[in-house]
N, C-alpha and C positions, 0 to 999 in steps of 0.2 A: 504493499500500500504506499502511495506517495504521501510523505510527510509534508506539512506546510508550517512555516513559522507562524506562531500566534500573532494575531494584531496587537500591537501595543499603542497605547495613547501617545499622540504627538508630543514631542518635547516643547517645553516652553521657548517662545522665540528669544527671550531675553537670554544673553549669555554672560558669563561671570566678568569678562573684562569690560563690558559696557559701562558699568558703574564707575570703576576706578578711572577709564578713560574719560568719562564726563567730568569728573571732579578734579582730576589731577591735570587735565589738558593734554598731556603726552605721557606715554609709558616708557619706562626704561627696557631696553631690549624688546622692542616691539615685535620683531620677527619670531624670536624665541617663543614669547608669550603666545603670539597668535598661532603659531604651529603646534604648541602644546594643548592650546584650547582647542583646535580642530582635532587633535588625537583624542581628547577626552570625549568630545562629542561622537566620534566615529566608533571608538574602541574602548577607551578606558571606562566610560560609564557603564557598559555591559559587563566588564570584568568586576567592577565595583559592586553592581547589583548582584552578581552571582556570589561573590564573597559574602555579602550581606545575607543572602538567603540561606547559604550554607552554614552559618553560624560559627559557632567556636571551632577553631582549628584543632587539629588532632596533635597529641603529644605522643611521640614514639620514645619511650624511656629507655628500651634496650634493643641492641642489634640481635641478630639470631644467635649469637654466641653467648648472649647473656650479659655483654658489657653494657654499661650505662652510657647513653649518648645523648639523651634529652633533646631530641630533634623536633622541631616545630613543622608541621606539614600543612601546607595551604593547597587551594586549587591551583593547577598548573599555570595559569596566566598571571597569577599573583605577583610572583617574582619579577617578570617582566615589567608590570606596571610600577612596582616599587623601584626597580632599577632605573626606570626612566626619569623618575623625579631626582635621583641621585645624580645622574648624568647632566640632567638640565641645570642642576646648580641650587637645589633646595637647601644644601649645606654649604658647599664650597664657595658659592657666590658671596656668602656673608663676609668671607675673609678678602674679598677682592676690593680694589679701590672703587667707591661708589656702587659698591654691589648689594648692599642691604636692601634698598627698595625692591630691586627685582627679586631677591631671595624671598621676601614677604609677599610679593604679588604672585609668586609661584605657589606659595602656601594658601593665598586666597583662591586662586584658580583651582588648586586640588581640592580644597574644602568645599567649594561649591557642589562638586560632585561626591566627595568622600572626605569628611573631616577626620575620620579615623585613620587614614592613610597619611594625614599631615603629622600625625603623632610620632611616627618613627624618625621622620626628619627633624622635627622639633627637639626630641630628646637626644638625637645624634648631635644636633647643633649645640645643645647645652653641654653634652660631653666634650665636644672639641673646643669649645669657648674656654671652659675651666682648665683643661689640659694645657690649652696655648698659653693662658695667663699664670697658671700657677704649678704647672708640671716642671719637674727638673730638666735641664736642657737635653740630656741624653734621652729621657723619657719622650719629650716632645719630638726629638729627631726621628725616634723609632716609630711612634704610634700616631702622631698627628696626620702625617701624609696618607695613613691607610684610611682616616676618617674623611678625608678630602679628596680621596680618589675619585676619578671620573670614569672609571671602567667598572665591569662587572665584579671586580675583585674588592670593591669598596666595603669597608667595615661599617657596622651600625653601633650606635651608642645607646645607652639607656641612663635614666636617673631614677634612683630607687631610695626613697625616704620613708615611705608609709609602712607601718607595722600594724599588727591586728588591732590595737587600741585606738588607731586613728592617725591622721596626718596633721591635723591643725596645731596641736600642741607638741611640737617635736621634742621639746626639753623633757617632757614627762613620758612620752610614748616611745621614743627610740631606746631599745634595749639591747640592740646589736652592739657588741663590744669588740674593739680592736686592741691587739697586744703587739708590741714590737719584738720580733725574733730575729736576730741577725740582721740582714739587709732589708728585710720586708716586714710589713704588718700583716698580721692574721686576723681575719674577721669571723666572728661566730655569731649567728642570730638569723632571724627570719624577716623577710620583706613580704608583706601581705598583698599589696597591689603594685606589682612589678610590671610596668608596661613595657612593650618592646622586648619581652623576655625572649632569651637566645641571642641577644646582641653580643657582639664580640668584646665589647668593653661597657662598663657601667661605672657611673659615679655614685658612691653609696655613702649614706650618712651612718656613722657609728661613734659609739662613746669611747673616749679616750681614758686610759687609766689614770686614776687619781684626780681626774678633772671634776669640776662642780656638777651637781645633779641637775643641771638645767641646760639651756640651749648653749651655754658657754662651754660646755664640756663635750660638744659634738666636734667631730673632725670629718672631712670630706676625702674619701678615698677613691682610687681608680682600680677597679677589679676586672681583669680579663676573664672571658668564658673558658678559655684553655690556658693552662700553664705552659711553660716553655718545653715541657716534655710530652705535651699533648694531651695530658690528663685534664678531665673537667675540674673547673675551678669552684663551680657552684652547682647546685642541683635544682631542678625543677620539680616541685611536688605536684602540682596540677595546674591547669589553665582555668580561667574564669568564663562562665557563661554569661555574657553580658547582653544587655538588651539592645546595644548598638556599638559603634566603633569596632566592628568585628574585624576589620582589616589591619588592626594592630592587636597582637596577642598579649594578653595580660594574664599573669599567673602569680604563684607563691614560689619565692625563692628560698632555698635553704643555703646558708653560708656556714660551712663547717671547716674552721681553720683555713678559710679561702684567703689566699695570698693577694696582696694589693700593694699600692703606693699611696702615701699621704700626699695630698695636693695642698700646697701652701703651708703657712705657719699653723700649728695646732690651735693656737688661741684665736684664729680668725676663721675657724671652719664654718661657723654659722653665718658669716658674712657670704662666704663662697656658695654655701647652700642657697642663701637667699638670691645671690646673683642668677643662679640656675632657675629658680623659681620665677623671678621676674621676668626673665628672657621668655619662659615658657608662658607666663601670663600674657605678654604682648602677642606671642603666636595664638594662644587661646582667643584673645580679642579678634584678631584678624579672622580665625575660623568662624567664630560666632557671627561675625557680620556677614560672611559668605553663606552660612546656613540661614540667616535671615533674609538675604538676597534671594537664595534659592526657594525658600518657602513662600516669599511674596511674589516670585515669578510663577510658581505653580498655582497660587491663588488666582493672579491676574489672568494667566491662560485659561483656567477653568471657567472664571467668571465671564470672560469674553466669549466663550463657546456655548455656555449654558444659557438656553432661552427660558425665561420665566415670566409669565404674565404678558407675553407678547414681545419681549425685547430682551436683549442680552442682560444677564445678571449685573455685568459691570456697569450698565447704563442706569441702573437703579440708584436714586439718589443717595441712599444710605450707603450702599456698598461702594459707590464712587467715591464718597467721603472717606470712607475706612481705608480704601486703597491709597488715596491721595495722603492721608495721615500716616499711614505705614511707610509710604515712599519717603516722606519727609524724615521720619524716624531713622529709616535705614541710612540716609545721607548723613544725619547727624552722628550715628554710631560709626560709619566708616570714618568721618572726620576725626573722631575721638581716637579710635584705634590707630589711625595713620599718625596722629600726633605722637602716640606712644612709640610708633616704629621710629619717627624722626628723632625723638629725643633719645631713644636706645642707641641710635646711630652716633649721637653725640658723645654718649658717656660709657659706652660698654667697655672701653679699655681702661677705665678708672680703676684704682684699687683702694683698699681702706687706708686712711680715713677718706670718706667719700666727701665730694664737693656739694655745695647747696643745690646746684642744677642736677646733680645725681639724685638727691632726695626729691626734688620736684619731679623728675622722672618717675620715681617710685610711686608718688601719688598719683601721677596720670595713668600708670600702669594699673594701679588698684582700681581707679575709677573706670578704666576702659574694660577691664576684665569683668567687673560688677555689672556694668550697665549693658554692655554687648551681650553678655551671656543670658541676662534677664530678658533683654528684647528678643533674642533668638527663640527663647522658650515661649514667650507670649506670641510672637508672630507665627511660629510653627503650629501653635494651638489654634490661632485664628485661621491659618491656611486650611487646617482639617475641618473647620466649621464652614469655611467658604466651599469646600468640596463636598460638604454633607456626608452622606452615607459612603461615597466613594472614598472620602478622606480617611476612614478607618479600616479600609481594606488592605491587607498586606500585598496584594497583587498590583497596586498601584504605589507611586512612590511617595505620596504625601505623608503617610503615616511615619515613614522613616525619618523625616526631618524633625519631628518632635522627639523620636527616640534619641536622635543624634544630639539635639540641643540639651536634653535633659542631663547627658553626661557632660557636655562642655560647661554647663553651670556647676558641676561638681569638680572637674578637674582643676588642679592648681589652686584649690581652695574655694569653697562655696562663697555666696554673697556675704555672710557675716564675717567670714575670715577677711575678705577684702575690706569690709567697712572697718574693722578693728585695726587692720594693719595700716590702713590709710589714715585713720584717726591718730595712730601713734606717730606717723610721719608728720602729721600737722603739729601734734602737741609737743613733741621732742625735737623736731628739726625744722619746724616753721616751713613746711614744704609748700603750704598753701600760698605763702607770700610771693614766691617766684611765680606760681601759676596765675595769681591774680594780676601781676604786673603784665604777663602776656595777654591776658583776657582784656586788659583795659584798653588795648589797641582796637578791639572789636565790638565789645559789649557796652551798651549804654552805662552812663556813669551811675544812674539810680539803681540798676540791676547789680552792677558790681558792688556798690555800697551795701545793698541788702545781702549779698553773699558774705562780704567783709564782716558786717555786723552779725550775721548768723554764725559764722566761724568763732568770733569772739564770745557770743554768748554760750556757744556749745563748750568751747574750751575752758570757760569759767566755772562750769558746773562742777560738783563733786564727781569723782570717778564713777560711782555707780550710775548716778543720773546721766552723766555724759555719755556713758556706753548705751544706756537704754534709749536715749534720744538721738543717737547718732545716725540711724538709717534715713529718716526723712531729709535731713540735711545732706547726707552723702548722695542721696538719689537726685536732689536738686542741683548740687554741685556737678554731677556727671552730666545732667541734661544741659546745664548752662555751658559747660566746657565743650560739650559736642557741638551745641549751637554756635558757640564763638569760633571754634576751629573751622567749622563749615563756612562760616562768613569768610574767614581768612583764606579758605580754598576758592572763594568766589561761588559758592553754591548758594541755594535758596536758604533764606531764613525762616 
């Protein structure tokens, strides 16, 4: 019997680079980005959909002779899709002169189709950055080129901090310990949410001997998957069955006297860990905007095709207003995320003690991660509502974007973590003052004064009251910042 390909709904006409192109005016590496976008439209999106449908990858723990190998198995086309992003520069372009904007636009493009696939590049980049900044010269010479390789031999990185008790309070919850033995450190403990498991190198948070029992007692270590003799250096207990981001394997790692190298000075480990987290938060913001863009595109496409009461749904006054409001919010979120990219570009080479502009970057990164992730969830939920019953069916793409958005809201710290860390940057470092100086160029004087007065009132409260009252102000500040940075880009207010 002749088989016939099942009819699939037409893809939305909006493409991922349309929005950055409109707001930025011109794109870096335009031919590369356009070619990669075409590939996603023709091939990559089908591979991504197949990986999402397949669910959790398979862990092959032993070979046929009973030797432990802990091999992660994916559908056959997955590796090709993953390598294409590495070759195009999702990691290595970050280290090129003026390459950071193109690297993050690659991430935006990838996340429009598959935010889970952007995770391996993000954690590989975090691994490469701290190795480059804090690794010993010989270690950098040997290992950094492997992470920046442009061939199929490229190594992947990973960032493993979270343990079973949770990730927000690293000082209390990291129980992995590191002990110096000869030339190397040996780590023992367990990491409960280890994304990009199976990576050739991972940066790992561990407690130093004799150090304080809080975040000041943490060091950052580089741990290889295989040691120099070819033996496994860490074990994979199991893989997680997640609701989404299935294109990045996440599992539980067992460290049993796993050998590694200390990165940087022991007493500065928490600062190095936070550098990795802040870089990932910027990437998370970029991915969240891309998911918001995709969900809006799906909703707009359906509303234009669906005829209700004699005319397209998109022509109904309430729906037309909702689409316009969501489009405006999308633009503001893009401007806020892009400002985080711009500021990261300025400060990522800094080392402790950090400058005022670094702390302002921190605040912008917290605002961007918080607001873009919240917007992605709400927009994806709304897109399901626009699609009605079709929006909840797994055979169509809309429900996936809500699943993906829900994970982006949790990765790298949920909303309350971003609020508390942003509040700390304001209270201890005055990070809002630099932000207000920049916003003064684009926001009305009365609006800026309201933000300034609100910050002063909030910071003057006793600690318990300050924390409980922080969310409404943080939300207002994120929205104002997005609006101001959009004006600076020349977009609609």
